[in-house]
N, C-alpha and C positions, 0 to 999 in steps of 0.2 A: 786515841789516832783518830784523825780525819778519816773519813768514808771516801770523800773525793776532795780533791785541790781546786781545782776550777770546776766552771758551769758555763756551756757556751749555749748561746741560742741563736745560730743559723737560720738563715732567711729562705735557705737555694739546700737545693740536695747536694753541688757542686761545692756550695761552702760547707756542712756537714762534712765530705769528705774528704777536704784541706785540714779541718779540724781534728780528723782523725788521724789523719795522716801524722801531725806533729806530735802524736802522742807513741808513733812506732808499736801498737797494738796497747797501748796501756790507757785505753779510755774506751768507754761504753758507751751504745744510745741508749738513749732515754724516751719515753714518752709516757705514758701514763704512771710507770715506775712500782706499780702495784705488786711486782715481782721482783725485781732487780733493787729498789730499796731492801726489802725485807732480806732479800739472801746477803747484802750489803754487813746489813745492822746484825743478823746473825753470825755472822762471820764463814757462811757459806762462799762467799766468794771475797777476795782478799780487794783491799781500798785499791783504787785505781785513780791515777792523775786527773783525771777529767770525765765528766758525763758532757754529751752532746746532747741538747734537749732538740726533737724535731717538729715539736707542735707547733713550731712559728709557720712550716713551710707549707704556702698553699696548698702544692700540687698533691700534696700525701694528706690532704685532709676533705677530700673530694668525692664524690660517689658519682659516677658516669654514665650513662650508657651510648655506643654508638653502635649501629644496626642491631644486630642480637650478642654483642657482645657487652657485658657490664664490666668496670674498673671500679675497684674500690681501695681508698688509699691507707697505706699503712696506717698510717696516724689517724683515722677514722675512729672515734669512740663505739662501743658497744651500744651505749645509749643512742647516737646517732645512727647507727645499724638498724635498731627498731624502731625507731622513727620514720624511716625510709620506707614509701610510701614504693617505691620501685623496686626494693630488695622482696618487701612483704608480699608480691603479688609475681615477681621474675626468679625469686631465690629463697623462698620460706624458709628452706633450712636454716639458713646463715641466720635469720631474724631470730626464728624459733630456739635456737644454741646462744646466740646470744645475751637474748632476752632472760637466761638463766644462771647466765656467770655472775657467782658473787652476790651480792647487792645492789641497791641502787648506787650507793657511794663508789664502790667500785666501780659499777658499769660507766658511771661519767665521765674516769679520767681513764679505763684501760682499754686499749686499743687491740684491733685485729691483729697488725703487725708485731705487738708483743705477747700474746697467743700464740702465733704462729712460730716466732724467734725463739721462746723457751722448749718449742720442739718434745711437750711431754705427750706421753702417748691418749692421755684422756683430754687435752685441751678439746674443748665444746667449739669453739670456732673451726679448729682446726678440723675436726672429724667433718665438717658440713663441708668445709672446705674442700678435702678429701674426695668426698660424692659428688661435689660439683664440677668434677677433674679442673680445678683452678692450677693457674699457672701462675709464678711468684717473680716480679722484676728484683732482680738485685744490683744495684749500683756499685762501682767499685773503681778506682782510679783508672781503669783502662774502658769504662763504658759502661753500658747498662743492658744485662741481659735477661732474655724469659727461660725459668727452670718450671718444668713440671713440679707442685709443690710436694710429692710423694717423695724428688729427689733429695729434697732439703734434711730429712729424716735421717739421723744414722744412730740414733739409741736413744734412751732415757734421757732428756735434756740435753742432748748433743747435736748441732744443727750444725750443716756443710756452710753456713753461711758466717764468716771470721766477724764477730759482731765488734772486733776490735778496729777494724780495717774497712768492712763492706755494710751496705744499708741494705734492707729490704724498703722497697718504695712503693708498689702496688701489688693489687690482685686480680687477673682476671678471669671471666670464665662467661660461657653462654647464659643466655637468658631463657627460664624455663618456657618451653614451647607451648603450643594449644593442646596435645597429644601428650603431655608430660608433666610431671609433680614431683614435688619435694617433699619433705618432711625430716623432724628433728626429736627425738624423743629419750630423755634419760631416766635410771634409776639412782636415786641416791638417798643415804639416811635422812631422817624428817628433821636435823637439828637445825635447817637452813641454809647456810651458805659452806655444807663442810663439803668434802669432796666427795665428788660423783662416784658411784659405784660402777657404774657400766652408762656408755653414750651408743646413740646409732643414729646414722644421718643415712637416707635414703633417695635417690633419683631415681625416676622410672619414664619411660617415652613408650607409649602403648601405639598400635598400630590404629588405622585407621576406624576400627571397631569399637575402640578404647575400652579393649577388655585382655588382647594377646599383648603379651610383652614384646617389644620390640626392640629394648635397650635397657639397661638396668645396672646402677653404682649401688653399692650399698659397703658405707664406712663405720666401722667399729674400733671402741677405745674405752678402757684399755683393752687390749686384746694380744699383745705382745710388747716388743721392745719401742716401736713407732704405730702411729695410727694404720689399722689395718683394712685393706680393699678387700672384703670376701669375693675374692672373684673365682671360686667354686661356685658358691651358690648362685652368682649373676648367672655363670655359664649354665647352670641346671637351669636358670628361671626363664632365660629367654624362649621367647617360641612358645611360654605356656601363656595360660591365662590364670588371673588369681584364686584361688579356693583355699580352704583349707589344708587340705592335702597336701596341695603343694607349697604350702607355706610352711607345713610341719619340715617337709622335705630341703625349704630355703634354711630353716633354722639348724637342721643336721646338717649339712654342709659347712654354714659359718661355725658351728661348734669344731667339726673338724679339723677347721682350716686354724682356728682361734690358738693362742698360745696362752690359754688363761691360767692364773696360778690363786693361791690364797693369799691376801693380803692383811695384814692386822688394822692397816688403817681404810682398809675398804670392804673387803667381804672374803667369804671363801670360795674355792674353784668351783664348789658344787653347786651354791649361789648363783653365780656367776652365771653356770650353764644354764639355769633354770631361766635366768635374766634375758639371754638372748630370744627366747621364744616370744616371751613378751615383747621385747622391743620390736621385732619382726613384726608380730602382729598390729601391734598398735600402730609403726609406721606406715604399713601398709593399708591399712582402715582409714587412717588421716586422706593418705596421698587418692585413696580410692572418691574419700568423699568431696575432694577437692576438684577432679578431674571434669572438665566441663563445666566447671562454676566461672563467670565475670569478674567474681570479686574473691579473693582467698583472705581468710583471715586466720594469721598465726595463731596456733596455740599455747597456752602457758607460758607467755611472755609476759617478764617481771614476776613469775614466780620460782623462786629459791629451789 
C-alpha cells in the first residue's frame, strides 16, 4: 500500500493551504520528513491522500531581525539555524539545541517547524523556544494568527494545530539584550543520536549590576506531558544573585514542579532528579561566562 498518493510543492502559504483544503484533512504538511516519514513507514500513522511540501515557500526559509524582534521561518533547517551568526549572538540557546539534534544528515533536512509540530516534551528546539517565550504564527483558511508557543502543546505528540488543514509558518521572539544571556544543555546516553534523557534551556536578564536577576525563564523536558516552564523556580530566583546556595534552591523548586517518571527508553526518575541539578548549574555557568561578552560562542554544537 502506498503511504501517500499525491505530492505537492506549493510556492506560497496560500497555495499550500489550498492544497490542504482539497483533501479535507487527509493530507499532511512535510518539510524534512524525518519524523513523519518514519511514522508512516512504521504504521504509527495511517497512509494519507497527499503530502504538501513547504520547503519551496521563500518566507518559510528566512531568518530575519526587525528592531529587537527575531523571526525564524518554520522550514528553516537546524543546520541553517546553527550557521546563523544572528542567532548565535542573540538566541544562543536555540543554536545550541538545534546543533545537537540527530546527526549532520538529520540536521541538514529537519526543520524547526517540524520539531514544534510534533509537540514532543523533549524536543530540543522546542525547549529553547519555550525559554525564549516565542510566539508561533499559524496560517489557516481564515487567515494568520500569532499564538504563545506553550498554547500549542496538548500532550505528548498532541498539538493544537490541525496538521491536515493548518500550517505553522513562523516563530518570533525578542533578541537577547546586553544584560541578558541564554543557554541550552542536555544529558543523553553516549550512543550518539539516541533520545535525550533530559534537556534544559535558560534565559536570564540581569539588572545593571550584571549580578542580580531581573527576569528569568527556565524550560525543561521531558518533565511532564508537555515542555515545562519551571515557573516556581523562576519566581524564587527573581531579585536574587546567582550563587551555589541559590542554584540549589532553583533546582529544588524545579524538581518539585516537574512530573518526572521512569522511562525504559530514557532513564529512571531518580536519575532525572539528579540531572536537573546538573543542568541548572551548567546553564547558569555558561550564561554567567557570556554576560558582557561582545561575541558569544555557542557550546557543544555539532556534537550528539
